C-alpha positions in Angstrom: -5.8 16.6 -62.6 -4.9 20.5 -62.5 -2.6 21.9 -65.7 -0.6 25.2 -64.6 -0.8 27.0 -67.4 1.6 30.1 -68.5 0.6 33.6 -68.4 1.5 36.7 -69.0 0.6 39.6 -67.3 -1.2 42.5 -68.9 -0.7 46.3 -68.6 -2.9 48.4 -70.3 -3.1 51.6 -70.1 -6.8 53.3 -70.5 -8.9 56.6 -71.6 -11.7 56.1 -68.9 -12.4 53.5 -67.1 -15.7 52.3 -68.8 -13.7 49.8 -71.3 -12.6 48.5 -67.8 -16.0 46.1 -68.3 -14.7 44.8 -71.8 -11.4 43.6 -70.6 -13.1 41.0 -68.7 -13.9 39.6 -72.5 -10.0 39.5 -72.5 -8.3 38.1 -70.2 -8.7 38.1 -66.2 -8.2 41.4 -64.5 -6.4 41.1 -61.7 -5.8 45.3 -61.0 -7.8 48.7 -61.6 -5.7 52.1 -61.1 -9.0 54.1 -61.6 -6.5 57.0 -60.7 -3.9 56.2 -62.6 -6.7 54.9 -65.9 -4.3 51.5 -65.9 -5.8 47.1 -65.6 -3.5 44.3 -65.1 -4.7 41.5 -67.0 -3.8 38.4 -67.4 -4.3 36.4 -70.5 -2.3 33.0 -71.9 0.4 32.8 -73.0 -0.2 31.5 -76.6 -2.5 34.7 -76.9 -0.5 36.9 -76.4 0.3 38.7 -79.4 -3.4 37.9 -80.5 -4.6 39.4 -77.0 -2.5 42.7 -77.9 -3.6 43.3 -81.4 -7.3 43.3 -80.9 -6.4 45.0 -77.5 -4.0 47.3 -79.7 -7.7 48.1 -81.7 -9.8 49.2 -79.3 -10.7 52.8 -78.8 -10.8 53.1 -75.0 -7.0 51.5 -75.0 -3.7 54.3 -75.8 -1.3 51.4 -75.2 -0.4 47.6 -74.3 2.4 46.7 -72.5 3.9 43.1 -71.9 5.3 42.0 -68.2 9.2 41.5 -68.2 8.9 38.8 -65.2 9.0 36.0 -66.7 11.7 37.0 -68.7 13.7 37.8 -65.6 16.2 34.7 -63.7 14.9 34.1 -60.6 18.1 32.7 -59.8 20.1 35.9 -60.5 21.5 36.5 -57.5 24.9 38.7 -58.1 24.1 41.5 -59.8 27.5 42.7 -59.5 29.3 39.8 -61.8 26.4 40.0 -64.4 27.0 43.8 -65.5 23.8 44.8 -64.3 24.7 46.8 -61.8 28.1 48.5 -60.7 29.3 49.3 -57.4 29.8 53.1 -56.4 32.1 54.5 -53.6 28.6 55.3 -51.3 27.7 52.3 -51.4 28.9 49.5 -48.7 30.3 46.2 -49.4 30.2 44.0 -46.4 
């Protein structure tokens, strides 16, 4: 039976494009921006800290950031009620 595994995206900022092939050993490469020099890499949730530490040790990697999407509440409907967004005078309230 197919079992879903929790994954998290890592955004890896790189110095050059030659390191992209070696990043495939650490996780699944989903997107590569050759112009802006970053890679979106998907890793299993339980391996995020270990892979992040190993990626930071690579010479061609500038920095590694985790995606915040799994931490967000998907049922959040009204941002004004939660205090995240405050309504301004120029906003339309319908």
